[in-house]
PyMOL Python script that loads the backbone (N, CA, C, O; Angstrom):
from pymol import cmd

cmd.read_pdbstr("""\
ATOM      1  N   UNK A   1     -10.489 -52.688  27.261  1.00  0.00           N
ATOM      2  CA  UNK A   1      -9.618 -51.645  27.389  1.00  0.00           C
ATOM      3  C   UNK A   1     -10.450 -50.450  26.714  1.00  0.00           C
ATOM      4  O   UNK A   1     -11.069 -50.594  25.659  1.00  0.00           O
ATOM      5  N   UNK A   2     -10.397 -49.317  27.406  1.00  0.00           N
ATOM      6  CA  UNK A   2     -11.139 -48.268  26.912  1.00  0.00           C
ATOM      7  C   UNK A   2     -10.489 -47.499  25.836  1.00  0.00           C
ATOM      8  O   UNK A   2      -9.276 -47.320  25.949  1.00  0.00           O
ATOM      9  N   UNK A   3     -11.076 -47.035  24.849  1.00  0.00           N
ATOM     10  CA  UNK A   3     -10.514 -46.129  23.853  1.00  0.00           C
ATOM     11  C   UNK A   3     -11.036 -44.698  24.005  1.00  0.00           C
ATOM     12  O   UNK A   3     -12.235 -44.433  24.096  1.00  0.00           O
ATOM     13  N   UNK A   4     -10.090 -43.833  24.025  1.00  0.00           N
ATOM     14  CA  UNK A   4     -10.431 -42.541  24.194  1.00  0.00           C
ATOM     15  C   UNK A   4      -9.863 -41.607  23.123  1.00  0.00           C
ATOM     16  O   UNK A   4      -8.658 -41.607  22.873  1.00  0.00           O
ATOM     17  N   UNK A   5     -10.710 -40.832  22.509  1.00  0.00           N
ATOM     18  CA  UNK A   5     -10.272 -40.087  21.552  1.00  0.00           C
ATOM     19  C   UNK A   5     -11.086 -38.632  21.354  1.00  0.00           C
ATOM     20  O   UNK A   5     -12.245 -38.477  21.741  1.00  0.00           O
ATOM     21  N   UNK A   6     -10.468 -37.820  20.836  1.00  0.00           N
ATOM     22  CA  UNK A   6     -11.042 -36.423  20.919  1.00  0.00           C
ATOM     23  C   UNK A   6     -10.743 -35.773  19.601  1.00  0.00           C
ATOM     24  O   UNK A   6      -9.775 -36.131  18.931  1.00  0.00           O
ATOM     25  N   UNK A   7     -11.554 -34.829  19.223  1.00  0.00           N
ATOM     26  CA  UNK A   7     -11.315 -33.786  18.132  1.00  0.00           C
ATOM     27  C   UNK A   7     -11.480 -32.530  18.519  1.00  0.00           C
ATOM     28  O   UNK A   7     -12.642 -32.176  18.721  1.00  0.00           O
ATOM     29  N   UNK A   8     -10.403 -31.561  18.719  1.00  0.00           N
ATOM     30  CA  UNK A   8     -10.496 -30.105  19.249  1.00  0.00           C
ATOM     31  C   UNK A   8     -11.299 -29.471  18.058  1.00  0.00           C
ATOM     32  O   UNK A   8     -11.235 -29.903  16.908  1.00  0.00           O
ATOM     33  N   UNK A   9     -11.984 -28.511  18.413  1.00  0.00           N
ATOM     34  CA  UNK A   9     -12.626 -27.736  17.277  1.00  0.00           C
ATOM     35  C   UNK A   9     -12.409 -26.151  17.963  1.00  0.00           C
ATOM     36  O   UNK A   9     -12.201 -25.873  19.144  1.00  0.00           O
ATOM     37  N   UNK A  10     -12.537 -25.220  16.765  1.00  0.00           N
ATOM     38  CA  UNK A  10     -12.496 -23.885  17.128  1.00  0.00           C
ATOM     39  C   UNK A  10     -13.671 -23.125  16.420  1.00  0.00           C
ATOM     40  O   UNK A  10     -13.842 -23.076  15.202  1.00  0.00           O
ATOM     41  N   UNK A  11     -14.432 -22.555  17.356  1.00  0.00           N
ATOM     42  CA  UNK A  11     -15.596 -21.820  16.799  1.00  0.00           C
ATOM     43  C   UNK A  11     -15.640 -20.351  17.121  1.00  0.00           C
ATOM     44  O   UNK A  11     -15.462 -20.011  18.291  1.00  0.00           O
ATOM     45  N   UNK A  12     -15.873 -19.402  16.138  1.00  0.00           N
ATOM     46  CA  UNK A  12     -15.884 -17.978  16.268  1.00  0.00           C
ATOM     47  C   UNK A  12     -17.206 -17.453  16.193  1.00  0.00           C
ATOM     48  O   UNK A  12     -17.829 -17.816  15.196  1.00  0.00           O
ATOM     49  N   UNK A  13     -17.740 -16.772  16.902  1.00  0.00           N
ATOM     50  CA  UNK A  13     -19.055 -15.927  16.866  1.00  0.00           C
ATOM     51  C   UNK A  13     -18.688 -14.568  17.098  1.00  0.00           C
ATOM     52  O   UNK A  13     -18.068 -14.322  18.132  1.00  0.00           O
ATOM     53  N   UNK A  14     -18.949 -13.708  16.361  1.00  0.00           N
ATOM     54  CA  UNK A  14     -18.800 -12.332  16.381  1.00  0.00           C
ATOM     55  C   UNK A  14     -19.908 -11.549  16.438  1.00  0.00           C
ATOM     56  O   UNK A  14     -20.815 -11.842  15.658  1.00  0.00           O
ATOM     57  N   UNK A  15     -20.086 -10.463  17.296  1.00  0.00           N
ATOM     58  CA  UNK A  15     -21.153  -9.612  17.379  1.00  0.00           C
ATOM     59  C   UNK A  15     -20.704  -8.337  16.791  1.00  0.00           C
ATOM     60  O   UNK A  15     -19.635  -7.879  17.195  1.00  0.00           O
ATOM     61  N   UNK A  16     -21.329  -7.743  15.950  1.00  0.00           N
ATOM     62  CA  UNK A  16     -21.131  -6.305  15.478  1.00  0.00           C
ATOM     63  C   UNK A  16     -22.048  -5.140  15.845  1.00  0.00           C
ATOM     64  O   UNK A  16     -23.226  -5.398  15.600  1.00  0.00           O
ATOM     65  N   UNK A  17     -21.870  -4.132  16.276  1.00  0.00           N
ATOM     66  CA  UNK A  17     -22.797  -2.998  16.444  1.00  0.00           C
ATOM     67  C   UNK A  17     -22.594  -2.093  15.230  1.00  0.00           C
ATOM     68  O   UNK A  17     -21.486  -1.704  14.860  1.00  0.00           O
ATOM     69  N   UNK A  18     -23.879  -1.755  14.573  1.00  0.00           N
ATOM     70  CA  UNK A  18     -23.913  -0.990  13.463  1.00  0.00           C
ATOM     71  C   UNK A  18     -24.948   0.181  13.711  1.00  0.00           C
ATOM     72  O   UNK A  18     -25.916   0.050  14.459  1.00  0.00           O
ATOM     73  N   UNK A  19     -24.714   1.106  13.153  1.00  0.00           N
ATOM     74  CA  UNK A  19     -25.666   2.339  13.236  1.00  0.00           C
ATOM     75  C   UNK A  19     -26.723   2.017  12.305  1.00  0.00           C
ATOM     76  O   UNK A  19     -26.580   1.089  11.508  1.00  0.00           O
ATOM     77  N   UNK A  20     -27.899   2.799  12.351  1.00  0.00           N
ATOM     78  CA  UNK A  20     -29.121   2.426  11.685  1.00  0.00           C
ATOM     79  C   UNK A  20     -28.693   2.650  10.291  1.00  0.00           C
ATOM     80  O   UNK A  20     -29.043   1.724   9.559  1.00  0.00           O
ATOM     81  N   UNK A  21     -28.083   3.538   9.732  1.00  0.00           N
ATOM     82  CA  UNK A  21     -27.478   3.881   8.531  1.00  0.00           C
ATOM     83  C   UNK A  21     -26.817   2.743   7.827  1.00  0.00           C
ATOM     84  O   UNK A  21     -27.054   2.434   6.659  1.00  0.00           O
ATOM     85  N   UNK A  22     -25.897   2.089   8.687  1.00  0.00           N
ATOM     86  CA  UNK A  22     -25.140   1.031   8.277  1.00  0.00           C
ATOM     87  C   UNK A  22     -25.841  -0.253   8.072  1.00  0.00           C
ATOM     88  O   UNK A  22     -25.486  -1.105   7.257  1.00  0.00           O
ATOM     89  N   UNK A  23     -26.980  -0.349   8.955  1.00  0.00           N
ATOM     90  CA  UNK A  23     -27.883  -1.661   8.840  1.00  0.00           C
ATOM     91  C   UNK A  23     -28.731  -1.458   7.579  1.00  0.00           C
ATOM     92  O   UNK A  23     -28.863  -2.354   6.745  1.00  0.00           O
ATOM     93  N   UNK A  24     -29.338  -0.177   7.461  1.00  0.00           N
ATOM     94  CA  UNK A  24     -30.033  -0.007   6.164  1.00  0.00           C
ATOM     95  C   UNK A  24     -29.247  -0.264   5.010  1.00  0.00           C
ATOM     96  O   UNK A  24     -29.617  -1.026   4.116  1.00  0.00           O
ATOM     97  N   UNK A  25     -28.067   0.412   5.008  1.00  0.00           N
ATOM     98  CA  UNK A  25     -27.183   0.098   3.620  1.00  0.00           C
ATOM     99  C   UNK A  25     -26.849  -1.523   3.658  1.00  0.00           C
ATOM    100  O   UNK A  25     -27.099  -2.091   2.595  1.00  0.00           O
ATOM    101  N   UNK A  26     -26.412  -2.214   4.536  1.00  0.00           N
ATOM    102  CA  UNK A  26     -26.339  -3.556   4.344  1.00  0.00           C
ATOM    103  C   UNK A  26     -27.739  -4.399   4.146  1.00  0.00           C
ATOM    104  O   UNK A  26     -27.698  -5.453   3.511  1.00  0.00           O
ATOM    105  N   UNK A  27     -28.696  -4.030   4.573  1.00  0.00           N
ATOM    106  CA  UNK A  27     -29.932  -4.561   4.398  1.00  0.00           C
ATOM    107  C   UNK A  27     -30.233  -4.603   2.828  1.00  0.00           C
ATOM    108  O   UNK A  27     -30.597  -5.613   2.226  1.00  0.00           O
ATOM    109  N   UNK A  28     -30.035  -3.418   2.294  1.00  0.00           N
ATOM    110  CA  UNK A  28     -30.266  -3.092   0.773  1.00  0.00           C
ATOM    111  C   UNK A  28     -29.465  -4.172  -0.038  1.00  0.00           C
ATOM    112  O   UNK A  28     -29.953  -4.842  -0.948  1.00  0.00           O
ATOM    113  N   UNK A  29     -28.249  -4.247   0.384  1.00  0.00           N
ATOM    114  CA  UNK A  29     -27.354  -5.086  -0.247  1.00  0.00           C
ATOM    115  C   UNK A  29     -27.693  -6.483  -0.186  1.00  0.00           C
ATOM    116  O   UNK A  29     -27.546  -7.150  -1.210  1.00  0.00           O
ATOM    117  N   UNK A  30     -28.106  -7.000   0.817  1.00  0.00           N
ATOM    118  CA  UNK A  30     -28.613  -8.370   1.116  1.00  0.00           C
ATOM    119  C   UNK A  30     -29.758  -8.593   0.706  1.00  0.00           C
ATOM    120  O   UNK A  30     -30.184  -9.732   0.896  1.00  0.00           O
ATOM    121  N   UNK A  31     -30.539  -7.721   0.094  1.00  0.00           N
ATOM    122  CA  UNK A  31     -31.928  -8.024  -0.312  1.00  0.00           C
ATOM    123  C   UNK A  31     -31.817  -8.373  -1.984  1.00  0.00           C
ATOM    124  O   UNK A  31     -32.766  -8.771  -2.660  1.00  0.00           O
ATOM    125  N   UNK A  32     -30.593  -8.157  -2.429  1.00  0.00           N
ATOM    126  CA  UNK A  32     -30.477  -8.696  -3.821  1.00  0.00           C
ATOM    127  C   UNK A  32     -30.402 -10.082  -3.851  1.00  0.00           C
ATOM    128  O   UNK A  32     -29.946 -10.611  -2.837  1.00  0.00           O
ATOM    129  N   UNK A  33     -30.799 -10.915  -4.926  1.00  0.00           N
ATOM    130  CA  UNK A  33     -30.563 -12.083  -5.033  1.00  0.00           C
ATOM    131  C   UNK A  33     -29.134 -12.560  -4.854  1.00  0.00           C
ATOM    132  O   UNK A  33     -28.254 -12.190  -5.632  1.00  0.00           O
ATOM    133  N   UNK A  34     -28.890 -13.388  -3.824  1.00  0.00           N
ATOM    134  CA  UNK A  34     -27.582 -13.630  -3.599  1.00  0.00           C
ATOM    135  C   UNK A  34     -26.940 -14.542  -4.726  1.00  0.00           C
ATOM    136  O   UNK A  34     -25.712 -14.619  -4.771  1.00  0.00           O
ATOM    137  N   UNK A  35     -27.628 -15.155  -5.533  1.00  0.00           N
ATOM    138  CA  UNK A  35     -26.686 -15.805  -6.692  1.00  0.00           C
ATOM    139  C   UNK A  35     -26.528 -14.733  -7.841  1.00  0.00           C
ATOM    140  O   UNK A  35     -25.547 -14.787  -8.583  1.00  0.00           O
ATOM    141  N   UNK A  36     -27.359 -13.897  -7.966  1.00  0.00           N
ATOM    142  CA  UNK A  36     -27.122 -12.633  -9.068  1.00  0.00           C
ATOM    143  C   UNK A  36     -25.990 -11.977  -8.458  1.00  0.00           C
ATOM    144  O   UNK A  36     -25.049 -11.689  -9.198  1.00  0.00           O
ATOM    145  N   UNK A  37     -25.917 -11.654  -7.053  1.00  0.00           N
ATOM    146  CA  UNK A  37     -24.831 -10.868  -6.644  1.00  0.00           C
ATOM    147  C   UNK A  37     -23.496 -11.613  -6.672  1.00  0.00           C
ATOM    148  O   UNK A  37     -22.476 -10.992  -6.971  1.00  0.00           O
ATOM    149  N   UNK A  38     -23.449 -13.041  -6.346  1.00  0.00           N
ATOM    150  CA  UNK A  38     -22.296 -13.662  -6.569  1.00  0.00           C
ATOM    151  C   UNK A  38     -21.839 -13.626  -8.009  1.00  0.00           C
ATOM    152  O   UNK A  38     -20.635 -13.500  -8.230  1.00  0.00           O
ATOM    153  N   UNK A  39     -22.616 -13.717  -8.911  1.00  0.00           N
ATOM    154  CA  UNK A  39     -22.412 -14.031 -10.313  1.00  0.00           C
ATOM    155  C   UNK A  39     -21.535 -12.486 -10.911  1.00  0.00           C
ATOM    156  O   UNK A  39     -20.502 -12.427 -11.578  1.00  0.00           O
ATOM    157  N   UNK A  40     -22.309 -11.468 -10.433  1.00  0.00           N
ATOM    158  CA  UNK A  40     -21.604 -10.237 -10.843  1.00  0.00           C
ATOM    159  C   UNK A  40     -20.363  -9.823 -10.130  1.00  0.00           C
ATOM    160  O   UNK A  40     -19.512  -9.120 -10.675  1.00  0.00           O
ATOM    161  N   UNK A  41     -20.263 -10.271  -8.884  1.00  0.00           N
ATOM    162  CA  UNK A  41     -19.170 -10.258  -8.078  1.00  0.00           C
ATOM    163  C   UNK A  41     -17.925 -10.888  -8.647  1.00  0.00           C
ATOM    164  O   UNK A  41     -16.866 -10.283  -8.812  1.00  0.00           O
ATOM    165  N   UNK A  42     -18.156 -12.220  -8.946  1.00  0.00           N
ATOM    166  CA  UNK A  42     -17.112 -12.992  -9.748  1.00  0.00           C
ATOM    167  C   UNK A  42     -16.734 -12.413 -10.998  1.00  0.00           C
ATOM    168  O   UNK A  42     -15.540 -12.358 -11.295  1.00  0.00           O
ATOM    169  N   UNK A  43     -17.722 -11.923 -11.853  1.00  0.00           N
ATOM    170  CA  UNK A  43     -17.238 -11.245 -13.066  1.00  0.00           C
ATOM    171  C   UNK A  43     -16.565  -9.918 -12.997  1.00  0.00           C
ATOM    172  O   UNK A  43     -15.754  -9.606 -13.868  1.00  0.00           O
ATOM    173  N   UNK A  44     -16.864  -9.093 -11.979  1.00  0.00           N
ATOM    174  CA  UNK A  44     -16.114  -7.957 -11.802  1.00  0.00           C
ATOM    175  C   UNK A  44     -14.899  -8.041 -10.825  1.00  0.00           C
ATOM    176  O   UNK A  44     -14.035  -7.172 -10.948  1.00  0.00           O
ATOM    177  N   UNK A  45     -14.744  -9.006  -9.861  1.00  0.00           N
ATOM    178  CA  UNK A  45     -13.786  -8.948  -8.813  1.00  0.00           C
ATOM    179  C   UNK A  45     -12.857 -10.239  -9.024  1.00  0.00           C
ATOM    180  O   UNK A  45     -11.688 -10.365  -8.662  1.00  0.00           O
ATOM    181  N   UNK A  46     -13.599 -11.093  -9.644  1.00  0.00           N
ATOM    182  CA  UNK A  46     -12.911 -12.495  -9.811  1.00  0.00           C
ATOM    183  C   UNK A  46     -13.367 -13.380  -8.492  1.00  0.00           C
ATOM    184  O   UNK A  46     -13.968 -12.976  -7.497  1.00  0.00           O
ATOM    185  N   UNK A  47     -12.881 -14.752  -8.801  1.00  0.00           N
ATOM    186  CA  UNK A  47     -13.668 -15.713  -7.929  1.00  0.00           C
ATOM    187  C   UNK A  47     -12.709 -15.862  -6.523  1.00  0.00           C
ATOM    188  O   UNK A  47     -13.129 -16.219  -5.422  1.00  0.00           O
ATOM    189  N   UNK A  48     -11.495 -15.539  -6.820  1.00  0.00           N
ATOM    190  CA  UNK A  48     -10.542 -15.664  -5.571  1.00  0.00           C
ATOM    191  C   UNK A  48     -10.724 -15.119  -4.314  1.00  0.00           C
ATOM    192  O   UNK A  48     -10.177 -15.509  -3.282  1.00  0.00           O
ATOM    193  N   UNK A  49     -11.649 -14.042  -4.449  1.00  0.00           N
ATOM    194  CA  UNK A  49     -12.119 -13.254  -3.234  1.00  0.00           C
ATOM    195  C   UNK A  49     -12.996 -14.106  -2.297  1.00  0.00           C
ATOM    196  O   UNK A  49     -12.692 -14.422  -1.147  1.00  0.00           O
ATOM    197  N   UNK A  50     -14.180 -14.449  -2.981  1.00  0.00           N
ATOM    198  CA  UNK A  50     -15.238 -14.964  -2.307  1.00  0.00           C
ATOM    199  C   UNK A  50     -15.658 -16.438  -2.433  1.00  0.00           C
ATOM    200  O   UNK A  50     -16.489 -16.987  -1.709  1.00  0.00           O
ATOM    201  N   UNK A  51     -14.908 -17.070  -3.546  1.00  0.00           N
ATOM    202  CA  UNK A  51     -15.507 -18.516  -3.996  1.00  0.00           C
ATOM    203  C   UNK A  51     -15.355 -19.476  -2.800  1.00  0.00           C
ATOM    204  O   UNK A  51     -16.278 -20.285  -2.704  1.00  0.00           O
ATOM    205  N   UNK A  52     -14.433 -19.555  -1.916  1.00  0.00           N
ATOM    206  CA  UNK A  52     -14.192 -20.414  -0.835  1.00  0.00           C
ATOM    207  C   UNK A  52     -15.245 -20.032   0.387  1.00  0.00           C
ATOM    208  O   UNK A  52     -15.485 -20.823   1.299  1.00  0.00           O
ATOM    209  N   UNK A  53     -15.794 -18.821   0.292  1.00  0.00           N
ATOM    210  CA  UNK A  53     -16.822 -18.346   1.289  1.00  0.00           C
ATOM    211  C   UNK A  53     -18.215 -18.298   1.013  1.00  0.00           C
ATOM    212  O   UNK A  53     -19.039 -17.888   1.830  1.00  0.00           O
ATOM    213  N   UNK A  54     -18.524 -18.756  -0.258  1.00  0.00           N
ATOM    214  CA  UNK A  54     -19.661 -18.476  -1.020  1.00  0.00           C
ATOM    215  C   UNK A  54     -20.899 -19.232  -0.158  1.00  0.00           C
ATOM    216  O   UNK A  54     -22.065 -18.841  -0.211  1.00  0.00           O
ATOM    217  N   UNK A  55     -20.537 -20.148   0.481  1.00  0.00           N
ATOM    218  CA  UNK A  55     -21.883 -20.689   1.453  1.00  0.00           C
ATOM    219  C   UNK A  55     -22.073 -19.732   2.564  1.00  0.00           C
ATOM    220  O   UNK A  55     -23.190 -19.452   2.999  1.00  0.00           O
ATOM    221  N   UNK A  56     -20.981 -19.238   3.013  1.00  0.00           N
ATOM    222  CA  UNK A  56     -21.383 -18.083   4.123  1.00  0.00           C
ATOM    223  C   UNK A  56     -22.008 -16.755   3.837  1.00  0.00           C
ATOM    224  O   UNK A  56     -22.775 -16.081   4.526  1.00  0.00           O
ATOM    225  N   UNK A  57     -21.453 -16.524   2.555  1.00  0.00           N
ATOM    226  CA  UNK A  57     -22.182 -15.370   1.862  1.00  0.00           C
ATOM    227  C   UNK A  57     -23.835 -15.679   1.690  1.00  0.00           C
ATOM    228  O   UNK A  57     -24.739 -14.866   1.885  1.00  0.00           O
ATOM    229  N   UNK A  58     -23.957 -16.948   1.309  1.00  0.00           N
ATOM    230  CA  UNK A  58     -25.425 -17.150   1.093  1.00  0.00           C
ATOM    231  C   UNK A  58     -26.088 -17.180   2.414  1.00  0.00           C
ATOM    232  O   UNK A  58     -27.080 -16.461   2.530  1.00  0.00           O
ATOM    233  N   UNK A  59     -25.755 -17.810   3.323  1.00  0.00           N
ATOM    234  CA  UNK A  59     -26.432 -17.782   4.571  1.00  0.00           C
ATOM    235  C   UNK A  59     -26.370 -16.380   5.307  1.00  0.00           C
ATOM    236  O   UNK A  59     -27.208 -16.073   6.156  1.00  0.00           O
ATOM    237  N   UNK A  60     -25.449 -15.643   4.977  1.00  0.00           N
ATOM    238  CA  UNK A  60     -25.352 -14.277   5.730  1.00  0.00           C
ATOM    239  C   UNK A  60     -26.471 -13.576   5.003  1.00  0.00           C
ATOM    240  O   UNK A  60     -27.392 -13.116   5.677  1.00  0.00           O
ATOM    241  N   UNK A  61     -26.480 -13.446   3.626  1.00  0.00           N
ATOM    242  CA  UNK A  61     -27.557 -12.748   3.097  1.00  0.00           C
ATOM    243  C   UNK A  61     -28.940 -13.148   3.531  1.00  0.00           C
ATOM    244  O   UNK A  61     -29.753 -12.274   3.834  1.00  0.00           O
ATOM    245  N   UNK A  62     -29.236 -14.371   3.575  1.00  0.00           N
ATOM    246  CA  UNK A  62     -30.465 -14.852   4.172  1.00  0.00           C
ATOM    247  C   UNK A  62     -30.724 -14.415   5.578  1.00  0.00           C
ATOM    248  O   UNK A  62     -31.773 -13.843   5.874  1.00  0.00           O
ATOM    249  N   UNK A  63     -29.849 -14.658   6.389  1.00  0.00           N
ATOM    250  CA  UNK A  63     -29.976 -14.453   7.837  1.00  0.00           C
ATOM    251  C   UNK A  63     -30.186 -12.858   8.174  1.00  0.00           C
ATOM    252  O   UNK A  63     -31.049 -12.458   8.956  1.00  0.00           O
ATOM    253  N   UNK A  64     -29.289 -12.025   7.483  1.00  0.00           N
ATOM    254  CA  UNK A  64     -29.251 -10.669   7.733  1.00  0.00           C
ATOM    255  C   UNK A  64     -30.543 -10.097   7.339  1.00  0.00           C
ATOM    256  O   UNK A  64     -31.195  -9.379   8.097  1.00  0.00           O
ATOM    257  N   UNK A  65     -30.894 -10.400   6.215  1.00  0.00           N
ATOM    258  CA  UNK A  65     -32.275  -9.866   5.825  1.00  0.00           C
ATOM    259  C   UNK A  65     -33.482 -10.367   6.521  1.00  0.00           C
ATOM    260  O   UNK A  65     -34.460  -9.631   6.642  1.00  0.00           O
ATOM    261  N   UNK A  66     -33.472 -11.611   6.999  1.00  0.00           N
ATOM    262  CA  UNK A  66     -34.481 -12.119   7.872  1.00  0.00           C
ATOM    263  C   UNK A  66     -34.465 -11.430   9.150  1.00  0.00           C
ATOM    264  O   UNK A  66     -35.542 -11.064   9.620  1.00  0.00           O
ATOM    265  N   UNK A  67     -33.236 -11.176   9.856  1.00  0.00           N
ATOM    266  CA  UNK A  67     -33.111 -10.578  11.105  1.00  0.00           C
ATOM    267  C   UNK A  67     -33.220  -9.100  11.151  1.00  0.00           C
ATOM    268  O   UNK A  67     -33.815  -8.577  12.092  1.00  0.00           O
ATOM    269  N   UNK A  68     -32.722  -8.429  10.262  1.00  0.00           N
ATOM    270  CA  UNK A  68     -32.525  -6.966  10.268  1.00  0.00           C
ATOM    271  C   UNK A  68     -33.898  -6.515   9.622  1.00  0.00           C
ATOM    272  O   UNK A  68     -34.247  -5.416  10.051  1.00  0.00           O
ATOM    273  N   UNK A  69     -34.683  -7.021   8.793  1.00  0.00           N
ATOM    274  CA  UNK A  69     -35.902  -6.422   8.325  1.00  0.00           C
ATOM    275  C   UNK A  69     -36.856  -5.897   9.318  1.00  0.00           C
ATOM    276  O   UNK A  69     -37.338  -4.765   9.274  1.00  0.00           O
ATOM    277  N   UNK A  70     -37.125  -6.880  10.310  1.00  0.00           N
ATOM    278  CA  UNK A  70     -38.324  -6.578  11.350  1.00  0.00           C
ATOM    279  C   UNK A  70     -37.882  -5.512  12.211  1.00  0.00           C
ATOM    280  O   UNK A  70     -38.664  -4.679  12.670  1.00  0.00           O
ATOM    281  N   UNK A  71     -36.419  -5.522  12.481  1.00  0.00           N
ATOM    282  CA  UNK A  71     -35.939  -4.354  13.351  1.00  0.00           C
ATOM    283  C   UNK A  71     -36.069  -2.912  12.594  1.00  0.00           C
ATOM    284  O   UNK A  71     -36.494  -1.904  13.158  1.00  0.00           O
ATOM    285  N   UNK A  72     -35.713  -2.954  11.463  1.00  0.00           N
ATOM    286  CA  UNK A  72     -35.938  -1.792  10.591  1.00  0.00           C
ATOM    287  C   UNK A  72     -37.530  -1.201  10.570  1.00  0.00           C
ATOM    288  O   UNK A  72     -37.865  -0.018  10.634  1.00  0.00           O
ATOM    289  N   UNK A  73     -38.378  -2.354  10.465  1.00  0.00           N
ATOM    290  CA  UNK A  73     -39.763  -1.918  10.282  1.00  0.00           C
ATOM    291  C   UNK A  73     -40.158  -1.358  11.682  1.00  0.00           C
ATOM    292  O   UNK A  73     -40.872  -0.356  11.686  1.00  0.00           O
ATOM    293  N   UNK A  74     -39.793  -1.867  12.805  1.00  0.00           N
ATOM    294  CA  UNK A  74     -39.947  -1.258  14.170  1.00  0.00           C
ATOM    295  C   UNK A  74     -39.509   0.023  14.306  1.00  0.00           C
ATOM    296  O   UNK A  74     -40.268   0.872  14.774  1.00  0.00           O
ATOM    297  N   UNK A  75     -38.155   0.352  13.896  1.00  0.00           N
ATOM    298  CA  UNK A  75     -37.733   1.693  13.821  1.00  0.00           C
ATOM    299  C   UNK A  75     -38.501   2.762  13.057  1.00  0.00           C
ATOM    300  O   UNK A  75     -38.618   3.922  13.454  1.00  0.00           O
ATOM    301  N   UNK A  76     -39.015   2.279  11.929  1.00  0.00           N
ATOM    302  CA  UNK A  76     -39.741   3.128  10.948  1.00  0.00           C
ATOM    303  C   UNK A  76     -41.196   3.369  11.752  1.00  0.00           C
ATOM    304  O   UNK A  76     -41.736   4.475  11.759  1.00  0.00           O
ATOM    305  N   UNK A  77     -41.692   2.340  12.344  1.00  0.00           N
ATOM    306  CA  UNK A  77     -43.109   2.451  12.912  1.00  0.00           C
ATOM    307  C   UNK A  77     -42.881   3.387  14.197  1.00  0.00           C
ATOM    308  O   UNK A  77     -43.653   4.317  14.431  1.00  0.00           O
ATOM    309  N   UNK A  78     -41.852   3.110  14.965  1.00  0.00           N
ATOM    310  CA  UNK A  78     -41.644   4.157  16.206  1.00  0.00           C
ATOM    311  C   UNK A  78     -41.420   5.529  15.662  1.00  0.00           C
ATOM    312  O   UNK A  78     -42.024   6.477  16.164  1.00  0.00           O
ATOM    313  N   UNK A  79     -40.516   5.714  14.581  1.00  0.00           N
ATOM    314  CA  UNK A  79     -40.321   7.069  14.177  1.00  0.00           C
ATOM    315  C   UNK A  79     -41.802   7.685  13.761  1.00  0.00           C
ATOM    316  O   UNK A  79     -42.100   8.794  14.205  1.00  0.00           O
ATOM    317  N   UNK A  80     -42.666   7.020  12.971  1.00  0.00           N
ATOM    318  CA  UNK A  80     -43.752   7.443  12.447  1.00  0.00           C
ATOM    319  C   UNK A  80     -44.718   7.928  13.513  1.00  0.00           C
ATOM    320  O   UNK A  80     -45.321   8.995  13.395  1.00  0.00           O
ATOM    321  N   UNK A  81     -44.880   6.937  14.794  1.00  0.00           N
ATOM    322  CA  UNK A  81     -45.601   7.362  15.972  1.00  0.00           C
ATOM    323  C   UNK A  81     -45.087   8.552  16.690  1.00  0.00           C
ATOM    324  O   UNK A  81     -45.881   9.324  17.228  1.00  0.00           O
ATOM    325  N   UNK A  82     -43.805   8.749  16.732  1.00  0.00           N
ATOM    326  CA  UNK A  82     -43.242   9.798  17.317  1.00  0.00           C
ATOM    327  C   UNK A  82     -43.474  11.158  16.600  1.00  0.00           C
ATOM    328  O   UNK A  82     -43.708  12.184  17.238  1.00  0.00           O
ATOM    329  N   UNK A  83     -43.402  11.121  15.307  1.00  0.00           N
ATOM    330  CA  UNK A  83     -43.657  12.139  14.591  1.00  0.00           C
ATOM    331  C   UNK A  83     -45.062  12.607  14.420  1.00  0.00           C
ATOM    332  O   UNK A  83     -45.291  13.802  14.236  1.00  0.00           O
ATOM    333  N   UNK A  84     -46.113  11.622  14.479  1.00  0.00           N
ATOM    334  CA  UNK A  84     -47.426  11.865  14.669  1.00  0.00           C
ATOM    335  C   UNK A  84     -47.623  12.674  16.128  1.00  0.00           C
ATOM    336  O   UNK A  84     -48.201  13.760  16.087  1.00  0.00           O
ATOM    337  N   UNK A  85     -47.201  12.211  17.279  1.00  0.00           N
ATOM    338  CA  UNK A  85     -47.242  12.938  18.367  1.00  0.00           C
ATOM    339  C   UNK A  85     -46.661  14.276  18.480  1.00  0.00           C
ATOM    340  O   UNK A  85     -47.202  15.184  19.111  1.00  0.00           O
ATOM    341  N   UNK A  86     -45.538  14.383  17.849  1.00  0.00           N
ATOM    342  CA  UNK A  86     -44.897  15.525  17.760  1.00  0.00           C
ATOM    343  C   UNK A  86     -45.662  16.701  17.173  1.00  0.00           C
ATOM    344  O   UNK A  86     -45.639  17.847  17.621  1.00  0.00           O
ATOM    345  N   UNK A  87     -46.389  16.245  16.040  1.00  0.00           N
ATOM    346  CA  UNK A  87     -47.345  17.169  15.102  1.00  0.00           C
ATOM    347  C   UNK A  87     -48.393  17.561  15.979  1.00  0.00           C
ATOM    348  O   UNK A  87     -48.749  18.739  15.997  1.00  0.00           O
ATOM    349  N   UNK A  88     -49.014  16.569  16.827  1.00  0.00           N
ATOM    350  CA  UNK A  88     -50.356  16.720  17.451  1.00  0.00           C
ATOM    351  C   UNK A  88     -49.959  17.682  18.790  1.00  0.00           C
ATOM    352  O   UNK A  88     -50.861  18.385  19.248  1.00  0.00           O
ATOM    353  N   UNK A  89     -48.761  17.717  19.355  1.00  0.00           N
ATOM    354  CA  UNK A  89     -48.424  18.548  20.455  1.00  0.00           C
ATOM    355  C   UNK A  89     -48.261  19.986  19.960  1.00  0.00           C
ATOM    356  O   UNK A  89     -48.356  20.920  20.757  1.00  0.00           O
ATOM    357  N   UNK A  90     -48.007  20.192  18.605  1.00  0.00           N
ATOM    358  CA  UNK A  90     -47.836  21.604  18.254  1.00  0.00           C
ATOM    359  C   UNK A  90     -48.975  22.274  18.230  1.00  0.00           C
ATOM    360  O   UNK A  90     -48.981  23.473  17.949  1.00  0.00           O
TER     361      UNK A  90
END
""", "prot")
cmd.dss("prot")
cmd.show_as("cartoon", "prot")
cmd.util.cbc("prot")
cmd.orient("prot")
């Protein structure tokens, strides 16, 4: 006799569009050592807010810094090239 079983799951992926200023601000926040950030956050705001999400905070800090950094570098480099070309055209 066949046994059939299942386990439903729910998965949420969320895309967020940020301005460059917002990316830079979030990038600077996530460059802090995540353990130091959590320690100060818990001391000032209490553990109730983030404790159950601390794994997500850790992975977010790591992934955002890793992913956003190269894009910010590209934007800086493009702006530098554009500014040099603008000065040479004058």
